N, C-alpha and C positions, 0 to 999 in steps of 0.2 A: 504493500499500500504506499503510495507516494503522497507527500504533503509539500508541494512546491513552495508555499510561503514559508514554512518551517525550514526547508532546505536553504532558501535564500537568506533567512535570518541566521542560520548556523554558519553559512559561508561568510557573512559579515563579521560574526563573532570570531571565527577562525582567522580571518584576515587581521582583525584587531589584536588577537592573542599573539599572532606570529610577529607583529610589529612591536610587541611588548607594550601595547597601548592600553593596558588594563586600567591604570590610573585610578580614577574614582568610579569606574564603571561598576554597576551593581551585578552584572552577569558577564561571565567570560567562559572560555573553554580551556580544559587542560589538555595535555598531550594525548590522552585517550579519547578526546572528543566529548568528554562529560561536561555538561553545563555546571558551573559553580556560581554561587551568589555570596554576597557579603552582608552580614548582619553585625553592625559594630565591628569588632575585631575578629569575628569568627567567619571562616569560609565554610559554606554549606554546599552539600550536593545531595543526590538522591540514591536510595537503595529501594529494592522492591521485593516483596514476599508474595509468592503465588497463593491464590485460592484454588483448591483442587476439588474435583468431584470425589466423593468418598468411595464410590464403587471403583473397582479396578477397571482401567489401569491408572486411576487417579489423574485424569487429564486436567490440565490447567484451564480454568474458565475466566481468570482475571488476576490482577496484581494489586497489592496495596503499596502505595508510596510512602516512604518515611524519610524525614530530614536527618541526615548525619553530617558530622563534621567532615571536612575533606581530609583525605589521606591518600598519598600517591602509592602506598604500598598495600592498603587493605580498604575495608569498607567504612572506616571511621567509627565515630561514636554516635549513639542515638541522642538527638538534640531537641526532640519535641518539647522537653521541659523548659526550653528557652522562653516559651510563651508564658509559663508560670511566673517567670522572673522579669518579664518585660516591664519597663518602668511605667508605662502608660497604656491606656486602651488603644490610642493611635498607633503606638509602636507594635502592639500585639496584632493589630489589623495589618500593618505593613509587613511584618514577618510572615503572617499566614499567607498573604498574597504572594510574597516572594517564593515561599516553599511550594505553593501550588503551581506557579509558573515553572519553577525548576523541574518539578515532577513531571509536568506535561511535556516539556522539552526533552528531558532525559528518557522518558518513556517512548514517545512517538518517533524519536530519532532512530530507534532500534527496530529491525524488521520483525522481531518476535512479538512486537506489540500487537500484531494482527491476531494473536491467539486469544485475546480476551479483553475485558474492560479494565479501566483504571479506577481504583478506589482511593479517594482522598479524604482525610479526616478533617473535621471542623473542631477546633479546640473549644472547650467549655467557656473559656474567657471571651471568645469571639462572639458567642451567642448574645451576651449583654453589651459587647463593645460597639457593635454596629447597629445604628438606629435607623438606617435608611435602606437602600437596596443591596442586600447581601450578595446576590449572585451577579449583578450586572457587570461589575468590574472584571470578574474572572471570565465571564462570557465574552466580554469585549476582547480580552487577551487571546482567548481561543479563536475568536473570529479573525483577528489580525494574523495569527499564525496558520490559519486554515485547518485547525484541528477539530475533530468531531466531538462536540459537547454531548451528543447522545451516548457516547461510549464511556462517559465519566460518571461515576457514582459518588456523590458527596455523603460522607458518613457523619451523622450527628452523634454527639456523645451521649452517654447515659445521663439522664436527668432525674431530679427528685420529683415526687408527686406534685409539689406546689410550683414546679417549673413548667407544667404542662402547657400553659398559655404561651410561654416563650418558645417551646418546641414547635407548637403549631404555627406561630408567627414566622419562624425561620423556615419551616417546611414550605409554607405557602409562598414565601418569597423566592425560594430556590425553584419551586415548581413553576412560578411565573416566568422564570428564566430557563425553563425546559431542561432542568437537570434531573437525573434519576437520583433517588434518595434512599439511604440506609439509616436505620436506627440501631443503636446498641443496647443490649440488655445484659445485666449481670447474671441472670438465671432464667429458667423457664417461667417462673411465677411473674417476674417483672415483664418478661416478653409478652405474656398473655394480657397483662394489664395495659401495656403500651398499645397492643392491637385493638383494644376497645376504644382508644382515643385517637389514633392516627393510622393512616394507610400508607406505609412505606412500600418502596419497590423491593427492598431487601431488609431482612431481619438478621442481625448478627448477635449470636448468643455465646456467652462464655462457655467453653467446652469443659472447663475443669469441674469434675464431679457430676457431670451429666448422668442422668439415669434413664433406663429403658422402662418407663412407668406410664400410667394412664395420663397424667398431666402433659408429659412430653409428647405422647402420641396424639392427644387431642389438639395440642398446639400445632403440630405438624399438619394434621388434617385441616385445621382452620387456615393455615398458610396456603395449603394446596388449593383449597376452595377459592381463596382470594388471589391466586396466582402471585404469591409473594415468595421470592427466592430466600432460602434459609442457609446461612453460613455459620458454622460453629468455629469461633475464633479461639486462640490460645490453646491449640491442641499440643499438649506436651507430654502426655503419658500414654503408654500402651493400653492401660485400662480404659481410658476415655475413648481411644480409637475403637476398641472392641465393642463398646456400647454403641458408638455412632455407626459402626458397620452393621450391627443388628437392626438398628433403626432404619438405616438406608435400604436394607434388604426388604423391609415391609412397606416403606413409604411409596406413595403413588407418584412421587416426583423426585428428581435428583436432589440429593443433599450435598452440601459442600463444606469444606473445612480449611483452615489455615493454621500454621503453628510451627514451633521449632522442632516438633517431632519429625516433621517432613522437610522443612526448608528454613535455612537461615537467610535473612534478607541479603541480597546481592545487588551490586550496581549494574552488572551485565545480565540481561534476561536470558542469554544463551546458557549461562551457568545454572539456570533453574529449569531448563527445558526437558531434562532427561527423566522419563517416568520412573526409573528405578529409584530416584531420590525419595519418592513418596512412600517407599516401603522400607526405608532404612531408619533405624531408631536413632 
């Protein structure tokens, strides 16, 4: 899949990087072609973790982007918590937008991006920080780069019961900008409660300690009836994978999962493409 506007933008970044013209530029390319960005004195880049179908051969259906510190020798350090320590709401909005832009560039510049959707998180602080049009600025960036907003899923964080109005406000805003939406739940009980209040495109549930029981099966049936994709995140233990595999065998729709049991986040999508990675502990 070709994105001419993105290719032209990358060529401009490459030319500037070769001239050593990084200067005060917010975005530039390293020697591997990865886009980097600056937040204060920290260089940021992207890594990606696959979302895989639970049934064999664990095919990749999407990737989640994470912001890491830049390292020439490895994948750097996880830096999403920078938003927790941003000095102001305006700075948290600026950092979030920078990370989304980097993720979109670093994802769609790779041919393996055709294998699935791109999942991008919205930090809890950002929900209250932006009081206008949440999705318009990112939609405008994607349009300038010629990238498909339909392939991007924006993940909203877990919210408390009394933040339901805020969740619906943000969901409505992103929907008006035609983004697909995911909501996060800490467990099956919370997931069932959220589905009574909102209609996401994707439901992400913490896989740690998941059970093959009546509440979980009812939730999956409800999601199947509403055509909601289900992803079990933070898959880290064989015990949880065994439970998910039993649930997937009986489910009327494909179930998906992501986690360190299968994949460590990597900058290069090709490093994540081998199906055998999904069966290694």
